[in-house]
C-alpha positions in Angstrom: -0.1 0.0 0.0 2.8 1.9 0.3 4.3 1.8 -2.6 0.6 3.0 -4.4 0.5 6.1 -2.1 3.8 7.2 -3.2 2.8 6.3 -6.5 -0.1 8.4 -5.8 1.4 11.2 -4.6 3.9 11.2 -7.9 0.9 11.8 -9.9 -0.8 14.2 -7.9 2.4 16.3 -8.0 2.2 16.0 -11.8 -1.2 16.7 -11.9 0.0 20.0 -9.7 2.3 21.1 -11.7 0.2 20.4 -15.0 -2.0 22.5 -13.4 -0.3 25.4 -12.7 1.3 25.5 -15.8 -2.0 25.5 -17.6 -2.5 28.8 -15.1 0.5 30.2 -16.4 -0.9 29.6 -20.1 -4.0 31.5 -19.2 -2.5 34.2 -17.5 0.0 35.1 -20.1 -3.4 34.9 -22.8 -4.8 36.9 -20.5 -2.0 39.7 -20.5 -1.7 39.1 -24.3 -5.5 39.3 -24.6 -5.7 43.1 -22.8 -2.6 44.3 -24.8 -4.8 43.6 -27.6 -7.7 45.6 -25.9 -5.6 47.8 -25.4 -4.5 48.5 -29.3 -7.6 47.9 -30.3 -8.6 51.3 -28.3 -5.8 52.7 -29.1 -6.6 52.4 -32.6 -10.6 53.1 -32.5 -9.7 56.5 -30.7 -7.3 57.2 -34.1 -10.2 56.5 -35.7 -12.4 58.8 -33.8 -10.1 61.0 -33.9 -9.7 60.9 -38.0 -13.2 61.3 -38.4 -13.2 63.8 -35.5 -10.6 66.4 -38.0 -12.1 65.5 -41.1 -15.5 66.6 -39.5 -13.8 69.6 -38.7 -12.4 69.2 -41.8 -16.0 69.4 -44.1 -17.8 71.9 -41.6 -15.1 74.4 -42.6 -15.3 73.2 -46.0 -18.9 73.9 -45.5 -18.1 77.1 -43.9 -16.0 78.4 -46.6 -18.5 77.1 -49.4 -21.4 79.0 -47.2 -19.7 82.0 -46.8 -18.0 82.1 -50.6 -21.7 81.3 -51.6 -23.0 84.7 -49.5 -20.0 87.2 -51.0 -21.0 85.6 -54.0 -24.1 86.4 -53.5 -23.7 90.4 -52.4 -21.2 90.7 -55.7 -24.3 89.6 -58.0 -26.5 92.2 -56.0 -23.9 95.0 -56.1 -24.0 94.0 -60.1 -27.5 94.2 -59.9 -27.4 97.6 -58.0 -24.9 99.1 -60.2 -26.7 97.6 -63.6 -30.0 98.9 -62.0 -28.2 102.3 -61.8 -26.8 102.4 -64.6 -29.5 101.8 -66.9 -31.6 104.6 -65.0 -28.7 107.3 -65.1 -29.3 105.6 -69.0 -33.0 106.7 -69.2 -32.0 109.5 -67.7 -29.5 110.8 -70.1 -31.7 109.6 -73.2 -34.5 111.6 -71.6 -32.7 114.4 -71.7 -31.6 113.8 -75.0 -35.1 113.3 -76.3 -36.4 116.2 -74.7 -33.3 118.2 -76.0 -33.9 116.9 -79.3 -37.4 117.7 -79.3 -36.8 121.0 -78.8 -34.3 121.5 -81.6 -36.7 120.3 -83.6 -40.2 122.3 -82.5 -36.9 125.8 -82.6 -36.5 124.6 -86.0 -40.2 124.1 -87.2 -40.7 126.8 -86.1 -38.4 128.9 -87.8 -39.7 126.9 -91.1 -42.9 128.1 -90.1 -41.9 131.7 -89.9 -39.4 131.7 -93.1 -42.4 130.5 -94.8 -44.9 132.7 -93.8 -41.9 135.7 -94.9 -41.7 134.3 -98.1 -45.5 134.0 -99.1 -45.9 137.5 -97.9 -43.4 138.3 -99.9 -44.8 136.6 -102.9 -48.0 138.5 -102.6 -46.2 141.0 -102.9 -44.6 140.8 -105.6 -47.5 139.3 -107.7 -49.4 142.2 -106.5 -46.8 144.7 -107.8 -46.6 142.4 -110.7 -49.9 142.9 -111.6 -50.5 146.2 -110.4 -47.5 146.7 -113.5 -49.4 144.7 -116.0 -52.4 146.5 -115.3 -50.8 150.2 -115.9 -48.8 148.5 -119.0 -51.7 147.0 -120.6 -52.1 148.8 -123.5 -49.0 148.6 -124.3 -48.3 145.4 -124.4 -51.0 144.6 -126.8 -49.5 147.0 -129.1 -46.0 145.2 -128.4 -47.3 141.8 -129.8 -49.7 142.9 -132.2 -46.7 144.3 -133.8 -44.5 140.9 -133.4 -47.5 138.8 -134.2 -47.6 141.6 -137.8 -44.2 140.9 -138.1 -43.4 137.2 -138.3 -46.5 136.1 -140.0 -45.0 138.7 -143.2 -41.8 136.8 -142.2 -42.7 133.0 -142.6 -45.4 134.3 -146.1 -42.1 135.5 -147.6 -40.3 132.3 -146.7 -42.6 130.1 -148.2 -43.0 132.1 -151.3 -39.3 132.2 -151.5 -39.1 128.4 -151.4 -41.9 128.0 -153.5 -40.0 130.2 -156.4 -37.1 128.2 -155.4 -38.3 124.3 -155.8 -41.2 125.2 -158.9 -37.5 126.8 -160.7 -35.5 123.7 -159.9 -38.6 121.5 -160.5 -39.1 123.0 -164.2 -35.3 123.2 -164.5 -34.8 119.3 -163.9 -38.1 117.9 -165.6 -36.6 119.3 -168.7 -33.4 118.6 -168.9 -33.1 114.5 -168.8 -28.9 114.0 -167.9 -30.1 116.0 -164.9 -32.9 113.4 -164.2 -30.6 110.7 -165.0 -27.8 112.0 -162.6 -30.7 111.9 -159.9 -31.7 108.5 -160.1 -28.2 107.5 -160.5 -27.0 109.4 -157.2 -30.5 107.9 -155.0 -29.3 104.8 -156.5 -26.4 105.0 -155.4 -26.9 106.2 -151.6 -29.2 103.7 -151.0 -27.0 101.1 -152.9 -24.3 102.6 -149.8 -26.8 102.4 -146.8 -27.2 98.8 -147.5 -23.3 98.2 -148.2 -22.6 99.9 -145.1 -25.9 97.4 -142.9 -23.9 94.3 -144.4 -20.1 94.9 -143.3 -21.0 96.4 -140.3 -22.5 93.5 -139.0 -19.7 90.9 -140.5 -17.2 93.4 -139.2 -18.3 92.9 -135.8 -18.8 88.8 -136.1 -15.4 89.3 -137.3 -14.5 90.9 -134.2 -16.6 89.6 -131.5 -14.6 86.2 -133.0 -11.1 87.4 -133.0 -11.4 90.4 -129.8 -14.6 89.1 -127.9 -14.3 86.3 -125.6 -17.9 84.8 -125.4 -20.3 84.7 -123.0 -19.7 81.3 -122.0 -16.3 81.3 -121.1 -15.5 81.5 -118.1 -11.9 81.4 -118.4 -9.2 81.9 -120.8 -5.5 81.9 -121.1 -5.9 83.0 -124.7 -5.1 86.8 -125.5 -7.8 89.1 -126.5 -7.2 93.1 -126.5 -10.2 93.4 -124.7 -8.9 91.2 -121.9 -5.7 93.0 -121.7 -7.2 95.9 -121.1 -9.8 94.6 -118.1 -6.6 92.5 -116.7 -3.7 93.5 -117.7 -1.3 91.7 -115.0 -3.0 88.4 -116.3 -2.2 89.5 -119.4 1.8 90.3 -119.1 1.6 86.9 -116.8 0.7 85.0 -119.5 2.7 85.9 -122.6 6.0 85.7 -120.2 4.9 82.1 -118.9 6.9 79.4 -120.4 6.2 75.6 -120.6 6.9 73.1 -117.8 6.1 69.9 -116.6 3.0 69.0 -117.5 2.2 67.1 -114.1 3.8 69.8 -111.8 1.8 70.4 -108.8 -0.7 67.0 -110.0 -0.6 64.8 -107.5 -1.6 61.7 -109.1 -0.9 57.2 -109.1 2.3 56.6 -111.0 0.6 54.4 -113.9 -2.0 57.3 -114.4 0.7 59.9 -114.5 2.5 58.0 -117.2 -0.9 57.5 -119.4 -1.2 61.6 -118.8 2.3 62.5 -120.0 1.4 60.0 -122.9 -0.9 61.8 -123.9 0.1 65.8 -123.5 3.5 65.1 -125.6 1.0 63.2 -128.0 -1.0 66.5 -128.2 2.1 68.8 -128.0 3.2 66.7 -131.3 0.4 67.3 -132.9 0.1 70.9 -132.4 3.6 71.2 -133.5 2.4 68.7 -136.7 -0.5 71.0 -137.4 -1.8 67.4 -137.1 -5.7 66.5 -135.7 -6.3 67.0 -132.5 -8.1 63.9 -129.9 -11.4 64.9 -128.2 -10.5 63.6 -124.4 -13.3 62.9 -121.4 -12.0 62.8 -118.1 -14.2 61.3 -115.4 -13.9 60.8 -111.3 -15.1 62.8 -108.3 -15.0 66.1 -108.2 -11.3 67.8 -106.3 -9.8 64.9 -108.2 -7.8 67.4 -110.8 -9.0 67.5 -113.8 -9.3 70.9 -114.7 -6.0 71.6 -113.7 -4.4 68.7 -115.7 -6.6 70.5 -118.4 -4.5 73.9 -118.0 -1.7 72.4 -117.5 -1.9 69.7 -120.6 -3.2 73.3 -122.4 0.2 75.6 -121.5 2.6 71.8 -121.8 1.7 72.0 -125.5 1.7 75.6 -126.7 -1.6 76.1 -126.7 -4.3 78.2 -125.1 -6.8 77.8 -122.9 -10.9 78.0 -122.4 -13.0 76.7 -119.8 -16.8 76.4 -119.7 -19.1 75.3 -117.8 -22.1 72.6 -118.8 -24.5 74.7 -116.2 -24.6 77.5 -117.7 -25.8 76.5 -120.8 -29.0 75.8 -119.5 -30.5 78.7 -118.5 -29.7 80.4 -121.5 -32.6 78.8 -123.4 -33.2 79.3 -126.9 -30.5 81.4 -128.0 -27.8 78.7 -126.3 -27.7 77.6 -129.9 -26.7 80.7 -131.2 -24.0 81.0 -127.6 -22.5 77.1 -128.1 -21.9 78.5 -132.2 -20.2 81.2 -130.8 -17.6 79.5 -128.7 -17.0 77.0 -131.4 -16.0 80.1 -134.5 -13.9 81.5 -130.8 -12.2 78.5 -130.8 -11.6 78.2 -134.7 -9.7 81.4 -134.6 -7.3 81.3 -131.8 -3.9 80.6 -134.4 -2.2 78.8 -131.6 -4.9 76.2 -130.8 -6.8 75.8 -128.2 -8.2 73.0 -125.6 -12.0 74.2 -124.6 -12.7 71.8 -121.6 -16.6 72.0 -120.5 -16.5 71.3 -116.9 -19.8 69.5 -116.1 -20.3 68.4 -119.2 -23.5 66.4 -118.3 -25.3 69.3 -117.4 -26.2 70.1 -121.2 -25.1 66.9 -122.9 -27.3 64.4 -121.2 -29.8 62.0 -123.7 -32.1 63.8 -126.0 -34.2 60.8 -125.2 -34.8 61.7 -121.3 -38.1 62.9 -120.4 -36.4 65.2 -119.0 -34.7 67.1 -121.1 -36.5 71.1 -123.1 -36.1 71.2 -126.5 -34.2 74.2 -125.8 -31.6 72.4 -124.3 -31.7 69.5 -127.4 -31.5 71.9 -130.0 -28.1 73.4 -127.9 -27.2 69.8 -127.6 -27.6 69.2 -131.4 -25.8 72.1 -131.9 -23.0 70.6 -129.8 -22.9 67.3 -132.1 -23.4 68.9 -135.8 -20.0 71.5 -134.5 -18.4 68.3 -133.2 -19.1 65.8 -136.0 -15.3 66.5 -137.9 -11.7 66.0 -135.5 -10.6 70.2 -135.9 -7.1 70.5 -136.5 -8.0 74.5 -134.2 -9.0 73.0 -131.0 -8.8 69.8 -128.6 -11.8 68.9 -126.8 -11.5 68.0 -123.3 -14.6 67.1 -121.2 -15.1 66.3 -118.2 -18.0 64.6 -115.7 -18.6 63.6 -111.8 -21.7 61.2 -114.1 -20.7 60.3 -117.2 -23.6 57.6 -117.5 -25.8 60.9 -118.1 -24.0 61.4 -121.8 -26.4 60.5 -125.1 -24.9 58.3 -127.1 -23.7 60.7 -129.9 -21.6 62.5 -127.3 -20.2 59.3 -126.4 -19.0 58.3 -130.1 -17.6 61.9 -130.9 -14.7 60.7 -127.7 -11.7 58.9 -128.2 -9.8 59.1 -124.9 -11.0 57.9 -122.3 -9.7 59.0 -118.7 -10.9 58.3 -114.8 -9.3 60.6 -112.5 -9.9 57.7 -109.0 -9.8 59.4 -105.2 -5.8 59.4 -104.4 -4.6 56.5 -102.9 -2.3 56.4 -99.4 0.9 57.1 -101.1 -1.2 59.9 -103.0 -2.6 61.4 -100.1 0.5 61.6 -98.7 2.3 63.0 -101.3 -1.1 65.8 -101.1 -0.4 66.4 -97.7 3.2 66.5 -97.6 3.4 69.3 -101.0 0.5 71.2 -99.4 1.8 71.3 -95.3 5.0 73.0 -97.7 3.4 75.3 -99.4 0.8 76.9 -96.9 2.4 76.4 -93.8 6.7 75.3 -93.8 6.5 78.1 -96.6 5.4 81.0 -95.6 6.9 80.5 -92.3 10.1 80.1 -93.7 10.0 83.7 -95.0 9.5 84.5 -91.9 7.7 87.8 -93.3 4.3 86.7 -92.3 2.7 86.0 -88.8 3.2 82.3 -88.8 5.1 79.7 -87.4 5.7 76.7 -86.6 6.2 74.4 -83.3 8.5 72.1 -83.1 7.2 68.1 -84.5 7.6 65.3 -86.6 6.5 66.6 -89.5 7.1 63.5 -91.2 4.9 61.1 -89.5 2.3 63.7 -88.9 1.9 63.5 -92.6 2.2 59.9 -93.2 -0.6 60.0 -89.8 -2.9 62.5 -91.7 -3.1 59.6 -94.6 -4.3 57.2 -92.8 -7.3 59.0 -91.3 -8.3 60.4 -94.5 -9.3 57.6 -96.4 -11.8 59.2 -99.1 -10.7 62.8 -98.9 -10.2 64.5 -102.4 -7.0 66.0 -103.9 -8.6 70.0 -103.0 -9.9 68.7 -99.8 -6.8 68.0 -98.9 -6.2 71.0 -100.2 -8.6 72.8 -98.3 -6.8 71.3 -95.4 -4.4 72.8 -95.7 -5.6 76.4 -96.0 -7.4 75.4 -93.1 -4.5 74.9 -91.1 -2.6 78.6 -92.3 -6.1 80.3 -91.2 -5.5 78.2 -87.5 -2.3 79.6 -87.2 -3.3 83.2 -88.4 -5.9 83.2 -86.1 -4.3 82.2 -82.4 -2.8 84.7 -80.5 1.2 84.1 -81.3 0.5 82.9 -85.0 1.8 79.6 -84.0 0.9 76.4 -85.4 0.6 73.3 -83.3 0.5 69.8 -84.0 -3.1 69.7 -82.0 -4.6 72.2 -84.0 -3.4 70.6 -87.1 -5.2 67.5 -86.6 -8.3 69.5 -85.1 -8.4 70.7 -88.7 -8.1 67.1 -90.0 -10.8 65.9 -87.7 -13.0 68.6 -88.9 -12.6 67.8 -92.7 -13.0 64.5 -91.7 -16.3 65.1 -90.3 -17.6 67.4 -93.1 -16.6 64.4 -95.7 -18.3 62.1 -94.0 -21.5 64.6 -93.7 -21.4 65.4 -97.2 -21.1 61.5 -98.4 -24.6 61.1 -96.3 -25.9 64.0 -98.3 -24.8 62.4 -101.3 -26.0 58.9 -100.1 -29.7 59.7 -100.0 -29.9 61.0 -103.4 -27.6 58.7 -105.3 -26.0 55.2 -105.0 -23.1 55.0 -104.0 -21.6 53.6 -107.3 -23.0 57.3 -108.8 -21.1 59.3 -106.0 -18.2 57.8 -107.8 -19.2 58.8 -110.9 -19.5 55.1 -112.7 -22.9 53.1 -112.7 -21.5 50.1 -114.2 -24.7 48.2 -114.5 -25.9 51.5 -117.3 -25.1 50.5 -121.0 -22.7 53.9 -120.9 -20.0 52.8 -118.5 -19.5 49.4 -120.8 -18.9 51.5 -123.8 -16.6 54.1 -122.0 -15.2 51.4 -120.3 -14.8 49.1 -123.7 -13.5 52.3 -125.7 -10.8 53.1 -122.9 -9.0 49.5 -123.2 -9.6 50.3 -127.0 -7.7 54.1 -126.7 
């Protein structure tokens, strides 16, 4: 039993040690809990302090805003009060001016009334004096009138008698002498013949002068020298005389294969003119602003010929006089010594199908006159037509065309060349001269031009040229005259939006293909393409 008692004692001691260790562990946990509670309490205090500071800041800001609103309100009330005072002062000034004006007007009216009364009295006095003098001198006046009438009557009778005697004597001598009768008849006949000859010669001279010196009314622009135009515009006349032949495609940006074809046309035209051959008629079709008119001018200049530009839209309003106007244009063109490139822009406006119900009789007659004058090719002038919708041409017009050239919208490479060309022309060159108020901010022009070329897909050459003018105007409109990259891109975005709007307007009226100037389903387009391939 003592053995088990000892073991029990040891076990009791071990349990006591275990309990003490558990108590120590719990005591440490409690102390840790107390420390954690203190930390949490400090965090709560810090959070409360932060919230208090935040609330104080918010209240301070609200008070500041409220004070600012009060100050603004007081300022607005002061402005309103000042405005009322200004309005009141202005009203008083206007009333004062109105009163002064009324007084001045009343004074002037009073003066005019007095002057009128004085004039009336003066006229009455003069009339009374004149009437009194007439009454007193009535007998003398009547006698004077009687004597004057008697002398005039005797003078008239004497003149009649003298004239009758002269005519009678002359007629008697004429009738008794047959030689004088024949001479008189011959003289009268010669006078009549001279009058009619002068009328005919005047008409012929007028037509000759119109054909040689005058410009027809349908021609909008020409490089042909004339006495009348040189008097009206002497500077332009001198420039045209001094101008030298240059590259036919200078300033014209097109695809390489297109440039090669147009150079061939220019060389052929120049050689035709040099060898006095027969000129070929050309149709240039495509969207507006792709360089058709510019190429026609340069073609005439390169070949040493004059150019004349007319538009088809001017023909229709002329009505019945359109036939005469067309004949005058071709007579004038045929009289050119250097040869003439006759460029008709928007030719489809009056060269449309005669079978159409919308064409008027006068326009049909004008078209017939055009077909008559272009029935045979000429060695005096070269006909160049431009149209956005060539499918509307009458078939007889297509038959008179020797070559068709399509001017498409510029591709990426052409757009980049155009952007560089007009950026240099309208921005860099004026800035380099230093004479104008234009500077360019430092940025990468090359990469910017490439970027613009990528985002301006669908824009024509004319639209890109207008973009260059817009950049220049934007720089002039700025305060410091400096063109920045942001200003350049802003104008580009405006131009793109405007182009999209134009396309939307066009699509509401026409199909996309007719907007591009080509209706691939129409017979006329197939005819144009076949003739173009043949040429």
